[in-house]
C-alpha positions as CSV (number, residue, x, y, z in Angstrom):
1,X,-9.8,-17.9,-18.7
2,X,-9.9,-13.5,-19.0
3,X,-11.3,-11.0,-21.8
4,X,-12.0,-8.1,-20.9
5,X,-13.6,-5.0,-23.2
6,X,-13.0,-1.6,-22.4
7,X,-13.4,1.9,-24.2
8,X,-9.3,2.0,-24.1
9,X,-8.8,-1.6,-25.8
10,X,-8.9,-5.4,-25.2
11,X,-7.3,-7.2,-22.4
12,X,-7.4,-10.8,-22.1
13,X,-5.2,-13.5,-20.9
14,X,-3.9,-16.0,-24.2
15,X,-5.3,-18.8,-25.4
16,X,-8.7,-20.4,-24.3
17,X,-11.9,-20.5,-26.5
18,X,-13.3,-17.2,-28.2
19,X,-14.7,-14.7,-25.9
20,X,-13.6,-16.5,-23.0
21,X,-9.6,-15.1,-23.3
22,X,-7.4,-13.1,-25.7
23,X,-7.8,-15.9,-28.9
24,X,-6.6,-15.3,-32.6
25,X,-10.3,-15.2,-33.4
26,X,-10.9,-12.1,-30.5
27,X,-8.0,-10.3,-31.8
28,X,-8.9,-10.6,-35.6
29,X,-12.5,-9.4,-34.6
30,X,-11.3,-6.7,-32.4
31,X,-8.9,-5.3,-34.9
32,X,-11.3,-5.6,-37.6
33,X,-14.0,-3.4,-35.5
34,X,-11.2,-0.7,-34.6
35,X,-10.1,-0.4,-38.5
36,X,-13.8,-0.4,-39.1
37,X,-14.9,2.7,-36.9
38,X,-11.8,4.6,-38.0
39,X,-12.8,4.4,-41.2
40,X,-16.1,5.9,-40.4
41,X,-14.1,8.9,-39.0
42,X,-13.7,9.9,-42.2
43,X,-9.4,10.3,-41.6
44,X,-7.1,12.3,-43.5
45,X,-4.7,9.6,-43.9
46,X,-5.2,6.1,-44.4
47,X,-2.4,5.0,-42.1
48,X,-2.3,2.9,-38.6
49,X,0.9,3.2,-36.3
50,X,1.4,0.0,-34.9
51,X,3.7,-1.2,-32.0
52,X,4.4,-3.7,-29.6
53,X,5.9,-4.4,-25.8
54,X,8.2,-7.7,-25.3
55,X,5.4,-10.2,-24.2
56,X,6.0,-13.9,-25.8
57,X,2.6,-13.2,-27.4
58,X,3.7,-10.2,-28.8
59,X,4.4,-11.0,-32.4
60,X,1.7,-13.3,-32.8
61,X,-0.9,-10.8,-31.5
62,X,0.8,-7.6,-33.7
63,X,0.7,-9.7,-36.9
64,X,-3.1,-10.9,-36.5
65,X,-3.7,-7.3,-35.9
66,X,-1.9,-6.2,-39.2
67,X,-3.1,-8.3,-41.1
68,X,-6.2,-7.5,-39.9
69,X,-6.0,-4.3,-40.8
70,X,-4.2,-4.9,-44.4
71,X,-7.2,-6.9,-44.8
72,X,-9.5,-3.6,-44.5
73,X,-7.6,-1.7,-47.1
74,X,-5.4,0.8,-44.0
75,X,-1.4,0.6,-44.5
76,X,0.1,-0.1,-41.3
77,X,3.7,1.7,-40.2
78,X,5.0,-1.3,-38.1
79,X,7.6,0.8,-35.4
80,X,8.4,-3.1,-33.7
81,X,9.2,-3.7,-30.3
82,X,8.2,-0.2,-28.5
83,X,6.9,1.4,-26.0
84,X,2.9,2.9,-25.2
85,X,4.4,6.7,-25.2
86,X,6.2,6.3,-28.7
87,X,3.6,4.9,-30.0
88,X,1.6,7.5,-28.9
89,X,4.1,10.2,-30.3
90,X,4.3,8.5,-33.7
91,X,0.9,9.1,-34.4
92,X,0.9,13.0,-35.0
93,X,4.5,12.8,-35.9
94,X,3.5,10.7,-39.0
95,X,-0.1,12.2,-39.5
96,X,-1.6,9.4,-39.1
97,X,-4.9,7.9,-38.4
98,X,-4.7,6.5,-35.3
99,X,-2.6,3.8,-33.2
100,X,-2.2,0.3,-31.6
101,X,-0.4,-0.6,-28.8
102,X,0.3,-4.0,-28.1
103,X,0.5,-4.6,-24.3
104,X,-0.6,-5.6,-21.7
105,X,1.0,-3.1,-19.8
106,X,1.6,-4.3,-16.1
107,X,-0.1,-7.0,-16.3
108,X,1.8,-10.9,-16.0
109,X,3.1,-12.9,-18.8
110,X,-0.1,-14.6,-19.9
111,X,-1.9,-11.5,-20.6
112,X,-2.4,-9.5,-23.9
113,X,-3.8,-6.2,-25.1
114,X,-4.7,-3.8,-27.4
115,X,-4.7,-0.2,-26.7
116,X,-6.4,2.2,-29.2
117,X,-5.4,5.5,-30.0
118,X,-6.8,8.2,-32.1
119,X,-5.3,10.1,-34.9
120,X,-3.7,12.8,-31.9
121,X,-2.6,9.9,-30.1
122,X,-4.2,9.6,-27.2
123,X,-6.9,6.7,-26.1
124,X,-10.1,7.0,-27.5
125,X,-12.7,8.6,-26.4
126,X,-15.6,6.9,-24.3
127,X,-18.3,7.4,-27.0
128,X,-15.6,6.3,-29.6
129,X,-14.8,3.1,-27.2
130,X,-18.6,2.4,-27.3
131,X,-18.9,2.5,-30.8
132,X,-16.4,0.2,-31.4
133,X,-17.4,-2.1,-29.4
134,X,-20.5,-2.2,-30.8
135,X,-18.7,-3.0,-34.2
136,X,-17.3,-5.8,-32.8
137,X,-20.3,-7.4,-31.2
138,X,-22.0,-7.1,-34.7
139,X,-19.3,-8.2,-36.3
140,X,-20.1,-5.1,-38.8
141,X,-17.0,-4.9,-40.8
142,X,-16.4,-5.8,-44.6
143,X,-12.7,-6.2,-46.1
144,X,-11.1,-5.0,-49.3
145,X,-11.0,-6.9,-52.3
146,X,-7.5,-7.7,-53.4
147,X,-6.2,-5.0,-55.5
148,X,-7.3,-2.6,-52.5
149,X,-5.3,-4.4,-49.2
150,X,-3.1,-2.3,-47.8
151,X,0.6,-2.6,-46.7
152,X,3.2,-2.8,-44.0
153,X,5.9,-0.7,-43.8
154,X,8.1,-1.5,-41.0
155,X,10.7,1.6,-39.5
156,X,12.2,0.9,-36.2
157,X,13.4,4.4,-35.8
158,X,10.7,5.7,-33.1
159,X,12.9,5.0,-30.1
160,X,15.8,6.9,-31.0
161,X,13.0,10.0,-31.9
162,X,11.8,9.3,-28.8
163,X,14.9,10.4,-26.9
164,X,16.1,12.8,-29.3
165,X,12.6,14.4,-28.2
166,X,13.3,14.0,-24.5
167,X,16.7,15.4,-25.0
168,X,15.5,18.7,-26.7
169,X,12.6,19.5,-24.3
170,X,12.7,22.7,-22.6
171,X,12.8,21.2,-19.0
172,X,15.7,19.0,-19.3
173,X,18.8,20.4,-18.9
174,X,21.2,17.2,-19.9
175,X,24.5,20.0,-19.3
176,X,23.2,20.1,-15.5
177,X,22.4,16.3,-15.4
178,X,26.0,15.1,-17.4
179,X,28.0,17.4,-14.4
180,X,26.5,15.1,-11.7
181,X,28.0,12.3,-13.1
182,X,25.1,10.0,-12.4
183,X,25.1,6.0,-11.4
184,X,22.0,4.7,-11.9
185,X,20.7,0.8,-11.7
186,X,18.1,-0.2,-13.9
187,X,15.0,-2.7,-13.4
188,X,13.6,-3.2,-17.4
189,X,11.5,-6.3,-16.4
190,X,12.9,-8.0,-19.6
191,X,10.6,-5.6,-21.7
192,X,10.7,-2.6,-24.4
193,X,12.4,-0.6,-21.3
194,X,15.7,-2.8,-21.5
195,X,16.5,-0.8,-24.8
196,X,14.8,2.4,-24.3
197,X,16.0,3.5,-20.8
198,X,19.9,3.0,-20.8
199,X,20.6,4.8,-24.4
200,X,18.0,7.5,-22.8
201,X,20.1,7.8,-20.2
202,X,23.3,7.7,-22.3
203,X,21.5,10.2,-24.2
204,X,21.0,12.4,-21.3
205,X,24.5,12.0,-19.8
206,X,24.6,9.3,-17.5
207,X,27.7,7.8,-18.8
208,X,27.3,4.4,-15.8
209,X,24.5,2.6,-16.1
210,X,24.0,-0.7,-15.2
211,X,20.8,-2.8,-16.1
212,X,19.0,-5.8,-14.4
213,X,16.3,-7.9,-16.7
214,X,17.6,-5.7,-19.8
215,X,17.1,-8.5,-22.4
216,X,13.9,-7.9,-24.3
217,X,12.7,-11.7,-24.2
218,X,8.6,-11.0,-22.9
219,X,9.6,-13.9,-19.7
220,X,9.1,-11.1,-17.3
221,X,11.9,-11.4,-14.0
222,X,9.1,-10.7,-11.2
223,X,6.0,-9.4,-10.9
224,X,6.1,-6.3,-13.8
225,X,3.8,-4.4,-11.9
226,X,6.6,-1.4,-10.6
227,X,5.6,-2.1,-6.4
228,X,8.9,-2.2,-4.0
229,X,7.5,-5.9,-3.4
230,X,8.4,-6.8,-6.6
231,X,11.6,-5.2,-6.8
232,X,13.7,-7.2,-4.1
233,X,16.8,-7.4,-6.5
234,X,17.3,-3.8,-7.4
235,X,16.6,-2.9,-3.6
236,X,19.4,-5.3,-2.5
237,X,21.3,-3.7,-4.9
238,X,20.8,0.1,-3.8
239,X,21.1,-1.1,-0.1
240,X,24.8,-1.8,-1.4
241,X,25.0,1.8,-2.0
242,X,26.7,2.0,-5.6
243,X,24.3,4.0,-7.6
244,X,22.8,7.3,-7.0
245,X,19.3,6.2,-8.4
246,X,17.1,3.5,-9.3
247,X,14.8,3.3,-12.4
248,X,11.7,1.3,-12.8
249,X,9.8,0.9,-15.4
250,X,6.6,-1.5,-16.6
251,X,6.7,-3.5,-19.6
252,X,5.3,-0.8,-22.1
253,X,7.2,2.3,-20.0
254,X,4.4,4.2,-19.3
255,X,5.0,4.0,-15.5
256,X,7.9,5.0,-13.9
257,X,9.0,4.6,-10.0
258,X,12.4,5.3,-8.6
259,X,14.7,3.6,-5.5
260,X,16.8,5.9,-3.8
261,X,20.4,5.2,-3.2
262,X,20.0,3.9,0.3
263,X,17.4,1.4,-0.9
264,X,14.4,2.9,0.3
265,X,11.5,3.4,-2.4
266,X,11.0,6.8,-3.9
267,X,7.7,5.8,-4.2
268,X,5.4,5.4,-7.5
269,X,3.0,8.0,-6.2
270,X,5.8,10.7,-5.7
271,X,7.3,10.3,-9.4
272,X,4.2,12.8,-10.2
273,X,4.5,14.8,-6.7
274,X,8.7,15.3,-7.5
275,X,8.1,16.3,-11.4
276,X,5.4,18.7,-10.8
277,X,7.5,20.3,-8.2
278,X,9.9,20.8,-10.8
279,X,8.0,22.4,-13.5
280,X,5.9,24.4,-10.8
281,X,9.1,26.2,-10.2
282,X,9.3,27.3,-13.4
283,X,6.4,27.9,-14.5
284,X,2.9,28.7,-12.6
285,X,0.1,26.5,-13.8
286,X,-2.9,24.5,-12.1
287,X,-2.4,20.4,-11.9
288,X,-4.4,17.4,-12.2
289,X,-4.5,13.5,-10.8
290,X,-7.0,10.9,-10.4
291,X,-9.2,10.6,-7.3
292,X,-7.1,7.6,-5.7
293,X,-3.7,9.8,-5.6
294,X,-2.0,11.5,-3.6
295,X,-3.1,14.6,-1.8
296,X,1.0,15.5,-2.1
297,X,0.1,16.6,-5.7
298,X,-2.2,19.1,-4.1
299,X,0.2,20.4,-1.9
300,X,3.1,21.1,-3.8
301,X,1.0,23.0,-6.1
302,X,-0.9,25.1,-3.7
303,X,2.7,25.8,-2.6
304,X,3.7,27.3,-5.9
305,X,0.4,29.6,-6.1
306,X,-1.6,27.0,-8.7
307,X,-4.3,25.2,-8.6
308,X,-5.0,21.1,-8.0
309,X,-8.0,19.3,-9.6
310,X,-9.4,16.1,-9.7
311,X,-10.8,13.7,-12.2
312,X,-11.8,10.2,-12.5
313,X,-9.4,6.9,-12.8
314,X,-8.3,6.8,-15.8
315,X,-5.6,8.0,-18.1
316,X,-8.5,9.1,-20.2
317,X,-10.5,11.2,-17.7
318,X,-7.0,12.7,-16.8
319,X,-6.5,13.7,-20.0
320,X,-9.8,15.4,-20.5
321,X,-9.7,16.9,-17.2
322,X,-5.9,18.7,-17.6
323,X,-7.4,20.0,-20.9
324,X,-10.3,21.6,-19.5
325,X,-8.1,23.3,-16.5
326,X,-5.0,24.4,-18.8
327,X,-3.4,21.6,-16.2
328,X,0.6,22.4,-17.4
329,X,1.5,18.7,-15.5
330,X,-1.1,15.9,-14.3
331,X,-0.9,12.2,-14.3
332,X,-1.7,9.6,-11.9
333,X,-0.5,7.6,-9.1
334,X,0.7,4.5,-10.2
335,X,3.9,6.3,-11.6
336,X,2.6,8.0,-14.6
337,X,3.2,11.3,-15.5
338,X,1.6,13.4,-18.2
339,X,3.6,16.8,-19.7
340,X,1.4,18.1,-22.6
341,X,4.4,19.9,-23.6
342,X,5.3,16.6,-24.9
343,X,2.0,14.9,-25.4
344,X,-1.4,13.7,-23.6
345,X,0.2,10.1,-22.5
346,X,2.1,8.7,-19.6
347,X,5.4,8.3,-20.3
348,X,8.2,7.5,-18.6
349,X,10.8,8.8,-20.7
350,X,9.6,12.3,-20.4
351,X,9.3,11.3,-16.4
352,X,13.4,10.7,-16.2
353,X,14.8,13.4,-18.3
354,X,12.7,15.7,-16.1
355,X,13.1,14.4,-12.8
356,X,17.3,13.7,-13.5
357,X,17.1,17.4,-14.0
358,X,15.7,18.3,-11.0
359,X,17.6,16.3,-9.1
360,X,20.7,17.9,-10.7
361,X,19.3,21.3,-9.6
362,X,18.8,20.4,-6.4
363,X,22.3,18.8,-6.2
364,X,20.9,16.4,-3.2
365,X,20.0,12.8,-2.9
366,X,17.1,11.2,-3.8
367,X,16.2,10.6,-0.5
368,X,16.7,13.8,0.5
369,X,14.4,15.0,-2.0
370,X,11.5,12.3,-1.1
371,X,11.7,13.6,2.8
372,X,11.3,17.4,1.7
373,X,8.1,16.4,0.1
374,X,4.8,16.1,2.4
375,X,4.7,12.5,3.9
376,X,1.3,10.9,3.3
377,X,0.8,6.9,3.1
378,X,-1.6,4.8,1.3
379,X,-3.9,1.9,2.5
380,X,-5.7,-0.3,-0.3
381,X,-8.7,-2.3,0.8
382,X,-11.6,-3.8,-0.5
383,X,-15.1,-5.4,0.9
384,X,-16.7,-8.4,-0.4
385,X,-20.7,-8.0,-0.8
386,X,-23.5,-10.1,-1.8
387,X,-24.1,-9.8,-5.0
388,X,-28.0,-9.2,-4.5
389,X,-27.3,-5.9,-2.4
390,X,-27.1,-2.7,-4.4
391,X,-23.4,-1.3,-4.4
392,X,-24.7,2.0,-5.6
393,X,-27.4,2.5,-2.8
394,X,-24.4,1.5,-0.2
395,X,-22.2,4.5,-2.5
396,X,-24.7,6.5,-2.1
397,X,-25.4,6.0,1.8
398,X,-21.6,6.7,2.9
399,X,-21.9,9.8,0.7
400,X,-25.0,11.2,2.5
401,X,-23.4,10.0,6.4
402,X,-20.4,12.1,5.4
403,X,-22.2,15.2,3.4
404,X,-20.5,17.6,6.4
405,X,-17.6,16.4,4.7
406,X,-15.8,17.3,1.5
407,X,-17.2,15.0,-0.9
408,X,-16.6,13.7,-4.7
409,X,-18.9,11.6,-6.4
410,X,-17.8,11.8,-10.0
411,X,-16.0,8.4,-9.3
412,X,-17.6,6.3,-6.8
413,X,-17.3,8.7,-3.6
414,X,-14.0,10.3,-2.6
415,X,-14.4,11.7,1.2
416,X,-11.7,14.2,2.3
417,X,-11.0,14.9,5.7
418,X,-8.9,17.2,7.5
419,X,-5.6,15.2,8.1
420,X,-6.6,12.4,5.2
421,X,-9.3,10.9,2.5
422,X,-10.8,8.2,1.6
423,X,-11.8,7.0,-1.7
424,X,-14.6,4.3,-2.6
425,X,-15.2,2.7,-5.8
426,X,-17.0,-0.3,-7.1
427,X,-15.6,-3.4,-9.2
428,X,-17.5,-3.2,-12.9
429,X,-17.2,-7.3,-12.6
430,X,-17.4,-8.1,-8.7
431,X,-19.4,-7.5,-6.0
432,X,-17.0,-5.3,-4.6
433,X,-16.3,-2.0,-3.0
434,X,-12.4,-0.9,-3.4
435,X,-11.1,1.5,-0.5
436,X,-8.6,3.7,-0.4
437,X,-7.1,5.5,2.2
438,X,-4.7,8.5,2.6
439,X,-2.7,10.0,5.8
440,X,0.0,11.3,7.5
441,X,0.9,7.9,9.1
442,X,0.0,4.1,8.5
443,X,-1.8,3.6,11.3
444,X,-4.2,6.4,10.8
445,X,-4.7,5.5,7.1
446,X,-5.3,1.6,8.5
447,X,-7.7,3.4,11.0
448,X,-9.9,6.1,8.3
449,X,-10.3,2.8,6.2
450,X,-11.7,0.8,8.8
451,X,-13.9,3.4,10.2
452,X,-15.5,3.2,6.6
453,X,-15.4,-0.6,6.4
454,X,-17.6,-0.9,9.3
455,X,-19.7,2.4,8.3
456,X,-20.5,0.0,5.4
457,X,-21.1,-3.1,7.2
458,X,-23.8,-1.4,9.2
459,X,-25.4,0.1,6.0
460,X,-25.6,-3.6,4.6
461,X,-26.4,-4.9,7.7
462,X,-23.3,-7.2,7.4
C-alpha cells in the first residue's frame, strides 16, 4: 500500500490500514483538512466544485469527499464524471471557492487521488499545500451543527460547456477542420475521455470518429499512461491506413498524445511543440516547459522570435513561470498543453482543438508535420544509491564538475551541452537519482546518460 502526501494533492492505493494507503479514513481526513484550510482563506463563495474520472473507486471516494465537505458547512457542486481541466474551468465559471478532482491521472487502477484547486481553478501553491497538510496532521477541523450543514448540487452540463468553450476559442477554426474530412481513432482507456473526446471531435467538424476503450467503466484496458508501448491496439489499427490521426488521452484527460496516420507515434513531447508552433505562428510571444521537456520547444520558440524559459518539474511550477514570463503557451513534455487564453491548466480538449486546426491549416499528414520539427530522442535512466550517501552533495559535485557548461540548479541539476542536455533529479522517497538525457539520436542520448552515470559513480566511490 502507498500514500503520497504532496502540496498539490493526496495520492494513494485504495485499501489498507489508515495512513498506509488511501483508506476511507484518509480520504475524510484530507478532505476535511482542505475544506478547513479553504475556509481560512476568507472565500467569497461557500461552494466547492467536485468532479471525478471513471476509476472504479471514484464513486466511493467522491461520496466521502462530498459528505465531509457538507459536514464542514460547504455546498458542493458535484459535476460528476468529468475531466481535470473541466473542473479547473468550472471553478471560476461558477465563482466557487475551490475545487477537488478525484483522479490519480495516469496511475494504474488501484490508485486514486484528491487534486486540490484554489478559487482560480489552479493547483494550490506550495505554501497553501503545506498549511493544508499541517491541518491534516493535527486533525485541526471543526464540523458544523446540523442546521448549518451544506448541500450537494448535481450538474452534469460542464463537459458540454467545456466543448463549447473550445469551439469558441479564437485560434480554433471549426470550418477549416470540417473541410478536411478527418478520420480519427480515439483511445480513451475506459475513462472520461470516452465521453468527451468523441463529442468534442464531432463538435469540431470531425464526422468519422471511432473509439477504442470508450466505455467509462474504470477497468483500464491497458496501462493508462499514454506511451507507445501501452498503445499496441491503437498503433496496429492506425497502421492499416484507415485514419488520418489517432488521439490518446489519460484517464482524467489532461495529457494528450497523437498517433500518426502510418501508426508511428507523434510523441508526447511533441504535442506541446506542435501546438506552440501553431500559436506562435499567429502571435509572437514566450513559451515555458519544465526542465525535463524536449529542447524542440526552445527551437520552435526562437524560430518565431520569442523567448523560451524553463521551470522546475511540476504543473504548479510551470504555471508560475508562465505567469512570470507572460508566456502565451506552455506545458510539459508529457502531453500537457497549457494555454492561458483558456486557463492555466493542462487541457487535452484545448490541445485537440488547436492541433486539428494546425493540421488542417498545414494541409499535410501528421507524420509529415512531425518530420518538420527538430528531431530529438530522450533517454530516461536512474541510478540507485546507498541510503547513507548524501544525494545533494553528489548533485552539487556534478554541477561543479560541469560548471563550464550551461548549468541550471532550480530543480536538481540540468546541464545543457551544445548537442544535447542532461537533467538529474533526486527522488523524494528513495535514494535514487533520475537521469534524463536528450540528443539528436538514441545512441547520443544514451551515451550522454552513461557519461553522467559514470561521473556519479566516481564521485560516490561506487
